[in-house]
C-alpha angles and dihedrals in degrees: 000000000000124000122203121198113199112210139171136211110232138175116278117267086241095051117124118213129188127220118207127217091272093055096254117144121218095226092171093062110062094171094267094305117132120236116254143193107285102265093227089055092061088077091049091050091050092049092050089054090048090051087060094044099043110018105043101256111160096210139018105203123190115214131185140167114218148085127316087269089067088076086083090065091047091051088056088054090051092047090053091053112277112145098218140010131204129191120203108201131163135138087233088070096049113122095016117158122220092282093052092045090049090053091053094046092048091051091050092049090051090050092052089055133197091051113154101172130033113192126203136177117247093258143327119263094227103052094018093195102123088207103115099078095056091041091053089049089052093051092048094043090234130137113265117220111188134189091022112182098173140012105221105180144347115197142128092018094305137103127209118201139173117233122205109221132179092256101035143305129310129200115213133181120200136169118255137284101063142160114223131187116200136211125219093257090072097080149329110262115235125235116247111259122235091246090046091054092050091049092047092051090055094046122112109223114203117228119215121200133195088272090061095053137063098221113190105217140004124311138182134058095306092057095044118111093195123072120199092181096110119052125167139172116250114254114267116264114249123216145142136222126223119195112214111219127202143143094242138023090248091056092049091049092051091051091047093050091048090051092050090052091049091052090045091237089131 
């Protein structure tokens, strides 16, 4: 059984971007901060490694779609303990929205073959949509299991997980293969070891292009339904402050209560 963890290289949480007068963001200038592994994906990477360590997976393969620079994120995955890493990179995929990216990831997972579990982080900190895992599941025809906070058991071709919901926890059993997206409560990501870092730096990461994949559907900027070309800051909130005066606390409280009644707050 192979496990694939889909990850993404994103700007640092401390990156500073500028927006010009036309609402265009200079994504290529993160204020001198290096790009990093998407923080939500760290939990997915850790869980993929644990699936190999504790649940009999033969491989934990890190997969990303991006530029050549995204190899840095994949090397972090290898340093943490993933057994392989694959970069999918082609100008034909540039500007893809979540649907286009899902098509590419699904094609790559099919090319890897014998994958029973694809693991994702809850969302990426740049787009913050959380859509890609379920879209990949749809393209693969696999069961999506979202908000997974624990993997309870894998046996007899089935997986049992715990999902963290707004109003409690839910235990679900589904037949393999599945796509799962995990929340941070699932584990505590490990730090890459020194030996792991040295091994990752020596690793050769294969690069797959559009010619290597059978992508079902259009990709790239022309096929995207979402346009990030105009970004703007929300208008500042306006408000005022009124200081309630009084000789005693009781007097101030009475005035406050009267004011709240007038404003129909209570």
